[in-house]
Backbone as a ProteinNet text record, in pm:
[ID]
protein_1_A
[PRIMARY]
IANDQPAHYDLASLQRAKDQVKCRIKHQILPTVNEIRPFMCRLDDMMYAVMVGVGTGAGFQNYQLALDMAGGLSWMQCLPCQPCLAQLNPVFDPTKSPTYSTVPAHNTLWCRPRYQALPNGACGFRIEYRDATGASGYLARDTFSFPTGNNQFVPLEGVVFGCAHRTEHFHNQDKVAGILSLGMGPVGKPPTA
[TERTIARY]
8669.2	8634.5	8530.9	8432.7	8276.5	8311.3	8227.3	8190.2	8037.1	8041.6	7889	7847.8	7902.7	7869.6	7750.8	7646.2	7542.5	7612.8	7554	7598.5	7540.8	7607.7	7536.4	7398.1	7387.6	7267.2	7176.3	7193.9	7068	7014.4	7175.4	7101.9	7022.7	7037.1	6973	6821.8	6787	6664	6611.9	6668.4	6583.2	6542.5	6630.3	6603.7	6482.6	6493.3	6348.8	6230.3	6236.7	6133	6053.5	6158.3	6120.8	6072.7	6103.8	6052.8	5925	5908.7	5767.6	5643.5	5731.7	5613.6	5584.1	5688.2	5629.6	5538.8	5561.2	5461.6	5346.7	5315.7	5204.4	5119.3	5167.7	5146.2	5092.1	5203	5148.1	5005.1	4999.4	4907.6	4779.8	4792.7	4663.4	4635.1	4772.3	4723.8	4716.7	4750.3	4743.6	4690.7	4646.8	4634.2	4733.9	4735.8	4862.8	4918.9	5045.9	5097	5066.8	4957.4	4895.1	4782.4	4744	4592.5	4655.2	4721.8	4758.9	4901.3	4871.2	4986	4951	5007.6	5039.4	5102	5077.2	5182.8	5279.7	5393.2	5499.9	5575.4	5630	5716.3	5871.3	5964.1	6076.3	6065.2	6070	6138	6242	6276.2	6429.8	6454.5	6600.8	6679.7	6631.4	6630.9	6586.5	6481	6366.5	6271.4	6187.5	6117.6	5992.8	5825.5	5759.8	5590.9	5523.5	5404.4	5299.6	5147.2	5050.8	4943	4853.5	4786.4	4683.5	4586	4473.9	4313.3	4302.1	4276.4	4253.8	4070.6	4018	3905.5	3787.9	3658.7	3541.5	3440.4	3363.5	3272.7	3307.8	3270.3	3307.3	3463.9	3506.5	3644.2	3736.4	3693.1	3815.2	3877.6	4009.5	4116.5	4228	4290.6	4432.3	4526	4594.4	4734.2	4857.2	4981.9	5126.1	5178.3	5222.3	5289.8	5395.9	5514.2	5630.3	5675.8	5713.9	5755.8	5865.1	5832.3	5912.7	5907.4	5984.4	6029.9	6034.3	6084	6097.6	6028.5	5944.6	5865.7	5753.9	5694.9	5584.9	5448.4	5466.6	5333.8	5381.2	5219.4	5213.6	5122.8	5193.7	5106.8	5116.9	5012.3	4979	4928.7	4979.2	4910.6	4739.8	4691.7	4536.9	4490.7	4406.4	4342.2	4295.5	4323	4400.7	4537.8	4587.3	4775.3	4860.6	4964.6	5051.3	5169.6	5269.8	5205.4	5145.4	5053.7	5020.5	5124.5	5190.6	5299	5213.2	5276.7	5204.4	5217.1	5112.3	5134.1	5055.3	5030.6	4939.5	4813.1	4746.6	4565.6	4578.3	4476.6	4439.2	4472.4	4494	4532.1	4411.4	4421.1	4298.7	4222.3	4112.9	4016.7	3932	3950.2	3875.5	3751.5	3710.4	3585.2	3457.6	3557.4	3454.3	3456.5	3533.4	3539.6	3426.8	3313.4	3242.7	3309.8	3407.2	3472.6	3589.1	3653.2	3702	3699.6	3792.3	3756.2	3930.4	3906.9	4041.4	4060.9	4177.2	4172.5	4143.7	4073.6	4036.2	4180.8	4212.1	4338.6	4283.6	4147	4159.2	4174.1	4237.9	4221	4378.4	4389.5	4522.4	4581	4501.5	4606.9	4692.6	4635.7	4732.5	4774.4	4695.2	4722.3	4840.8	4961.2	5042.8	5182.6	5233.8	5391.9	5427	5484.6	5520.6	5401.8	5307.1	5187.6	5153.5	5028.8	5048.3	4875	4812.3	4684.7	4669	4536.8	4549.4	4477.3	4445.9	4324.5	4176.2	4201.6	4077	4011.6	4078	4043.7	4083.5	4194.7	4222.7	4360.9	4443.3	4555.2	4662.1	4764.6	4839.5	4935	5003.9	5140.8	5249.8	5379.3	5486	5607.5	5639.4	5742.2	5866.5	6007.2	6104.6	6186.7	6253.9	6389.5	6481.5	6574.4	6694.4	6774.4	6698.6	6738.2	6646.7	6584.8	6498.1	6369.7	6362.2	6181.7	6067.7	6001.5	5920.4	5743.4	5683.8	5515.7	5465.1	5342.4	5280.8	5120.7	5063.7	4868.9	4839.9	4751.6	4665.2	4678.9	4634.5	4632.8	4467.4	4451.7	4343.9	4317.3	4184	4135.2	4074.9	4093.8	4040.1	4026.5	3970.9	4010.7	4091	4198	4321.3	4262	4270.7	4252.4	4399.3	4420.7	4521.4	4485.6	4553.3	4475.8	4515.2	4454.4	4481.8	4536.8	4546.5	4621.1	4530.9	4360.9	4290.6	4160.1	4172.4	4082	4030.2	4037.7	3966.9	4059.2	4011.1	4068.6	4053.4	4138	4146.2	4125.1	3989.8	3998.8	4042.1	4127.9	4167.3	4079.3	3988.4	3896.5	3978.7	3997.1	4025.2	4194.4	4259.9	4408.7	4430.7	4514.9	4563.6	4670.8	4668.1	4765.7	4798	4841.1	4910.8	4858.2	4746.1	4659.9	4741	4852.3	4951.4	4897.9	4889.4	4854	4977.4	5073.8	5210.5	5324.7	5417.2	5510.7	5673.3	5762.5	5898.5	5969	6025.9	6171.4	6128.8	6012	5931.8	5949.7	6085.9	6110.3	6039.7	5835.6	5794.5	5778.2	5858.9	5893.7	5753	5689.6	5587.6	5433.6	5481.5	5402.6	5362.8	5429.1	5396	5328.8	5222	5138.5	5189.6	5278.5	5316	5393.4	5339.2	5468.7	5378.2	5399.2	5317.1	5452.1	5425.3	5523.6	5491	5570.7	5537.4	5588.4	5658.9	5735.1	5589	5589.1	5544.7	5481.6	5579	5591.6	5647.6	5643.8	5675.8	5609.2	5501.1	5377.3	5370.4	5436.5	5391	5280.8	5198.4	5067.2	5052.2	4977.3	4917.6	4874.1	4836.2	4824.9	4662.3	4589.1	4421.8	4400.6	4336.8	4288	4106.6
13957.1	13861.1	13813.9	13813.4	13797.3	13635	13567	13431.9	13419	13346.9	13352	13225.5	13091.8	13000	13014.9	12961.9	12986.2	12907.5	12973.4	12931	12792.5	12727.5	12587.9	12590.7	12669.5	12698	12726.6	12811.3	12849.4	12713.1	12630.3	12521.1	12425	12423.6	12366.5	12403.8	12519.5	12592.8	12561.8	12565.6	12541.8	12369.2	12333.3	12178.3	12155.5	12169.5	12184.5	12243.2	12372.8	12382.4	12313.2	12230.4	12169.6	12052.2	11969.8	11890.6	11908.1	12022.4	12054.4	12068.6	12174.1	12144.7	12004.4	11909.9	11795.2	11703.7	11747.7	11677.3	11736	11869.5	11929.6	11858.9	11825.4	11772.7	11654.4	11558.6	11421.5	11388.9	11469.1	11465.1	11553.8	11606.7	11684.7	11817.5	11867.4	11993.3	12089.8	12098.8	12169.1	12090.6	12148.5	12074.8	12038.1	11929.2	11873.4	11958.2	11937.2	12056.3	12048.4	11977.3	11955.4	12023.8	12041.7	12145.5	12277.6	12345.1	12500.8	12531.1	12618.2	12670.2	12852	12901.7	13009.9	13100.3	13215.5	13271.6	13372.9	13333	13359.7	13421.8	13546.3	13652	13685.1	13699.7	13744.8	13898.8	13930.5	14047.6	14143.9	14254.9	14267.6	14204.2	14245.1	14172.9	14040.5	13988.6	13814.3	13797.9	13855.4	13825	13788.7	13665.8	13601.4	13636.8	13670.2	13664.8	13586.7	13554.3	13489.5	13519.5	13516.3	13583.8	13483.1	13626.5	13483.2	13566.7	13520.4	13577.8	13582.6	13690.5	13681	13745.4	13686.9	13712.1	13677	13714.3	13630	13735.8	13726.4	13824.5	13952.9	14073.8	14196.3	14248.4	14170.4	14166	14089.1	14041.1	13943.7	14017.6	13981.6	14070.1	13970	14000.2	13947.1	14017.7	13950.8	14022.6	13932.2	14012.4	14004	13956.9	13843.3	13819.1	13755	13820.9	13765.8	13616.2	13542.4	13399.8	13426.8	13323.8	13300.9	13136.7	13081.9	12923.4	12870.5	12953.5	12885	12933.9	13050.7	13104.1	13057.4	13078.1	12988.5	13109.8	13200.7	13302.9	13373.1	13358.1	13458.9	13618.1	13681.8	13829.8	13940.4	14014.2	14129.7	14253.3	14342.3	14489.4	14518.3	14528.2	14535.1	14701.7	14741.9	14881.3	14841.2	14924.4	15095	15046.6	15144.4	15092.8	15188.9	15202.1	15293.8	15269.7	15306.1	15372.5	15255.1	15276.3	15239.7	15230.2	15146	15123.4	15094.3	15181	15153.8	15005.5	14932.1	14801.5	14798.1	14638.7	14673.3	14692.8	14642.7	14627.8	14724.7	14756.4	14812.6	14737.8	14856.5	14769.6	14663.2	14525.4	14460.5	14557.5	14528.8	14574.3	14464.1	14438.6	14333.4	14336	14469.9	14480.1	14427.1	14435.5	14399.5	14228.6	14172.6	14034	13943.9	13869.7	13800.8	13732.5	13651.5	13518.9	13569.6	13718.7	13735.8	13741.8	13695.2	13721.4	13717.1	13769.4	13810.8	13659.5	13609.8	13508.3	13557	13532.5	13570.9	13522.5	13609.1	13607.2	13488.6	13408.2	13291.3	13182.5	13220.6	13064.7	13038	12899.9	12862.7	12809.5	12741.3	12693.5	12802.4	12901.8	13039.9	13124.3	13164.7	13277.6	13212.4	13212.5	13162.4	13245.2	13234.9	13284.6	13299	13426	13435.4	13532.2	13511.6	13621.1	13644	13761.7	13828.8	13826.9	13793.9	13853.1	13977.5	14052.9	14186.9	14243.8	14351.7	14377	14387.3	14453.2	14412.1	14298.8	14174.1	14031.6	13996.9	14061.5	13979.4	13909.8	13857	13814.1	13879.1	13936.8	14024.9	13916.5	14019.3	13943.4	14061.8	14009.6	14109.3	13987.8	14052.6	13944.8	14037.4	13975	14085.2	14012.6	14017.2	13926.4	13999.3	13925.6	13953.3	14083.9	14130.5	14247.9	14364	14331.5	14468.6	14479	14430.6	14414.2	14365.2	14450.7	14386.8	14410	14346.6	14374.4	14377.4	14405.9	14395.5	14421.9	14354.8	14371	14233	14203.9	14100.2	13998	13855.6	13719.7	13712.3	13701.9	13671.5	13543.4	13539.5	13418.7	13470.9	13421.6	13424.8	13286.9	13350.4	13222.2	13282.4	13188.9	13247.8	13155.2	13204.2	13125.7	13124.7	13009.8	12982.4	12947.7	13026.6	12985.9	12844.2	12812.1	12659.4	12653.4	12764.4	12751.9	12792.3	12766.6	12779.4	12868	12983.2	13065.2	13041.8	12945.6	12879.3	12908.9	12858.5	12926.6	12792.8	12793.7	12669.4	12760.6	12755.6	12833.2	12727.6	12798.9	12729.5	12823.6	12769.6	12827.1	12875.1	12935.5	12961.4	12964.4	13036.4	13063.4	13130.2	13108.8	13199	13252.5	13425.4	13482.9	13608.2	13700.7	13808.7	13934	13979.2	14110	14234.4	14313.1	14372.1	14526.3	14607.6	14746.1	14834.7	14786.1	14876.3	14772.8	14819.5	14749.2	14819.9	14821.6	14864.6	14776.5	14909.1	14851	14727.9	14742.1	14625.4	14716.1	14644.9	14683.9	14607.2	14682.9	14589.2	14604	14740.8	14775.1	14811	14846	14930.8	14783.8	14698.7	14588	14483.3	14432.2	14330.4	14355.3	14292.6	14348.3	14248.2	14218.2	14099.7	13967.6	13911.1	13758.5	13657.7	13542.3	13420.6	13324.1	13266.2	13169.9	13035.5	12977	12803.9	12721.8	12781.2	12674	12643.9	12551.6	12475.2	12605.7	12650.6	12775.4	12682.9	12761.8	12681.9	12594.2	12607.4	12458.2	12347.3	12360.1	12234.1	12224.2	12306.8	12321.2	12390.1	12349.4	12405.2	12541	12597.4	12745	12762.2	12673.9	12677.7	12641.3	12674.3	12632	12617.2
-6470.3	-6594.6	-6592.3	-6734.9	-6705.6	-6760.3	-6694.6	-6739.5	-6784.6	-6953.5	-7027.9	-6984.5	-6915.4	-6903.5	-6812.3	-6775.3	-6673.3	-6556.2	-6406	-6269.7	-6285.3	-6205.1	-6144.7	-6065	-6015.9	-5936.7	-6027	-6133.9	-6283.8	-6324.8	-6355.2	-6406.5	-6331.8	-6234.7	-6105.5	-6096.5	-6105.8	-6104.9	-6224.8	-6342	-6491.5	-6460.5	-6392	-6388.4	-6321.1	-6193.4	-6130.8	-6196.7	-6230.9	-6316.7	-6396.5	-6486.8	-6616.7	-6554.9	-6445.4	-6370.5	-6284.8	-6260.5	-6168.9	-6351.7	-6399.6	-6537.2	-6593.7	-6593.2	-6646.3	-6533.3	-6385.6	-6331.5	-6307.8	-6352.8	-6373.4	-6460.4	-6582.8	-6714.8	-6684.5	-6662	-6610.5	-6537.6	-6414.2	-6309.7	-6385.5	-6503	-6554.4	-6444.2	-6382.7	-6312.2	-6402.5	-6507.6	-6632.9	-6751.7	-6884.1	-6983	-7026.9	-7128.1	-7182.3	-7276.5	-7291.9	-7385.1	-7517.4	-7600.7	-7707	-7713.5	-7569.4	-7573.1	-7564.4	-7523.3	-7492.3	-7583.4	-7665.5	-7726.6	-7750.3	-7578.4	-7586.3	-7708	-7718.5	-7837.4	-7741.5	-7775.9	-7692.9	-7796.2	-7739.2	-7801.9	-7734.7	-7762.6	-7731	-7699.5	-7616.7	-7558	-7549.9	-7476.1	-7476.2	-7354.2	-7358.6	-7193.9	-7175.6	-7269	-7253.9	-7187.6	-7171.1	-7152.1	-7217.1	-7194.2	-7298.6	-7201.8	-7315.6	-7262	-7326.6	-7281.2	-7325.2	-7290	-7393.6	-7400.4	-7287.2	-7178.5	-7144.1	-7098.8	-7110.5	-7066.5	-6921	-6857.5	-6701.1	-6724	-6616.5	-6588.1	-6655.7	-6661.8	-6723.1	-6739.2	-6840.5	-6873.1	-6904.8	-6883.6	-6899.8	-6844.8	-6769.5	-6705.4	-6792.5	-6875.7	-6931	-7051.4	-7022.7	-7088	-7136.1	-7269.4	-7293	-7230.5	-7157.2	-7090.3	-7141.7	-7160.4	-7189.9	-7078.8	-7023.3	-6892.2	-6915.5	-6815.2	-6846.7	-6804	-6867.9	-6798.2	-6705.8	-6598.5	-6472.2	-6456.8	-6497.3	-6491.4	-6362.9	-6277.4	-6119	-6020.4	-6059.3	-5925.8	-5906.1	-5777.9	-5740.4	-5716.6	-5763.6	-5742.1	-5885.4	-5974.8	-6066.5	-6017.3	-6072.6	-6049.8	-6183.6	-6134.8	-6255.9	-6184.1	-6269.8	-6207.2	-6196.3	-6100	-6065.2	-6052.4	-6074.1	-6042.2	-5899.7	-5802.7	-5827.1	-5783.9	-5909	-5865.3	-5857.9	-5797.5	-5774.1	-5773.9	-5869.4	-6008	-6079.1	-6197.5	-6325.1	-6411.7	-6425.5	-6552.9	-6663.2	-6772.7	-6948.3	-6980.9	-7009.2	-7096.5	-7168.4	-7265.2	-7401.4	-7383.3	-7294.2	-7291.4	-7127.7	-7066.6	-6966.3	-6870.5	-6728.3	-6611.1	-6575.4	-6520.3	-6468.1	-6423.8	-6408.5	-6308.8	-6240.3	-6103.3	-6080.9	-6045	-6048.3	-5965.8	-6105.3	-6243	-6365.7	-6397.8	-6320.9	-6355	-6244.9	-6260	-6192.7	-6128.2	-6157.9	-6122.3	-6036.5	-6023.3	-5888.3	-5780.1	-5700	-5535.2	-5494.8	-5365.4	-5318.5	-5235.3	-5193.8	-5084.8	-4907.2	-4866.5	-4725.4	-4646.1	-4556	-4462.5	-4353	-4333.6	-4275.1	-4382.7	-4502	-4577.8	-4519.5	-4448.5	-4426.2	-4501.3	-4634.6	-4746.5	-4797.9	-4840.6	-4933.8	-4821.5	-4731	-4654.5	-4527.8	-4552.7	-4431	-4456.9	-4347.7	-4373.5	-4531.2	-4552.4	-4683	-4748.6	-4721.9	-4737.5	-4580.2	-4586.3	-4441.6	-4421.9	-4312.2	-4319.5	-4256.1	-4367.6	-4350.1	-4228.1	-4175.6	-4095.3	-4208	-4315.2	-4364.9	-4407.5	-4360.1	-4410.3	-4536.3	-4580.2	-4722.6	-4670.6	-4785.2	-4754.1	-4870.1	-4843.2	-4851.4	-4924.4	-5064.4	-5063.7	-5123.9	-5063.9	-5142.7	-5193.1	-5335.4	-5407.1	-5396.5	-5404.8	-5443.8	-5527.2	-5616.6	-5722.8	-5710	-5738.1	-5727.6	-5778.7	-5891.7	-5977.1	-5911.2	-5819.6	-5720.2	-5771.7	-5883.8	-5895.9	-5789.2	-5737.3	-5689.4	-5678.3	-5597.8	-5634	-5514	-5511.3	-5377.3	-5395.3	-5320.3	-5308.8	-5230.4	-5331.7	-5268.6	-5369.1	-5260.7	-5332.9	-5351	-5495.6	-5563.6	-5639.9	-5668.7	-5735.8	-5871.9	-5980.2	-6105	-6210.1	-6330.7	-6428.8	-6528.5	-6557.1	-6655.8	-6779.6	-6879.2	-7033.4	-7111.9	-7154.6	-7230	-7405.6	-7473.3	-7601.2	-7653.3	-7776.7	-7787.8	-7952.1	-7997.8	-8138	-8244.5	-8189.9	-8331.4	-8267.3	-8200.3	-8172.2	-8047	-7997.1	-7868.8	-7779.7	-7654.4	-7492.5	-7418.2	-7314.3	-7213.6	-7126.7	-7029.5	-6898.9	-6799.7	-6686	-6555.3	-6476.8	-6385.9	-6284.8	-6175.3	-6094.6	-5921.2	-5935.6	-6037.9	-6020.3	-5916.2	-5824.5	-5711.1	-5794.4	-5757	-5824.3	-5726.7	-5761.6	-5688.1	-5755.3	-5712.2	-5761.3	-5699.2	-5807.8	-5775.9	-5721.4	-5652.4	-5663.8	-5646.6	-5655.4	-5635.9	-5709.3	-5808.4	-5864.6	-5825.4	-5769	-5768.7	-5916.5	-5974.5	-6037.3	-6124.7	-6171.6	-6303.4	-6408.2	-6480.3	-6618.8	-6749.2	-6751.3	-6840.9	-6961.1	-7010.5	-7135	-7200.8	-7108.8	-7157.3	-7213.9	-7182.3	-7285	-7173.2	-7077.7	-6990.7	-6850.2	-6831	-6748.9	-6587.5	-6619.7	-6480.2	-6510.7	-6416.1	-6428.2	-6427.9	-6512.2	-6539.2	-6472.3	-6363.3	-6288.8	-6339.9	-6315.8	-6358.4	-6278.1	-6161	-6044.5	-5952.5	-5857.7	-5814.4	-5625.2	-5610.9	-5544.8	-5395.4	-5315	-5171.1	-5083	-5112.3	-5054.8	-5152.4	-5245.2	-5364.8	-5405.9	-5414.5	-5479.7	-5583.3	-5666.9	-5783.9	-5790.6	-5867.7	-5850.5	-5856.2	-5845.5	-5784.4	-5674.2	-5606.8	-5506.9	-5492.5
[MASK]
+++++++++++++++++++++++++++++++++++++++++++++++++++++++++++++++++++++++++++++++++++++++++++++++++++++++++++++++++++++++++++++++++++++++++++++++++++++++++++++++++++++++++++++++++++++++++++++++++

């Protein structure tokens, strides 16, 4: 028998996410609600996505990212990727953004269990969801820009995100480039470093 009522843990998850967003706004970790007005659209399968600018200079591009209200790590497809999924705009090329950098393996604030120090000196990530969606690649930093509703953008510099070179079972509807997570993450830190 199907039950259309949300499970208790789903409601608790949503409440925690709501509280975390309120905390971020209160402590000015994100611009206030009146400052950013991301363009949100509903996609199939109860997925909502927002347009976010990622990168700077020749590497700047607007991407549609699916909203995750509870997750702690935002991620998106990056070149080189295997496989590269179709999306609205070209896959993010980190070599074109002058503000892009990988999180080094020796950065103990970000590169600690759950993430992995790699032999090449970078910090790797792997994330999996209950529906078998997964992504892996490098932890990185770059500027994320959010629209204000009047053709202006509020840039957030140094946002830590997963630059995914591999995805599994990611049903992006040939539009979405990745996931924008609004949760605080396991270490309780904002998404910038």
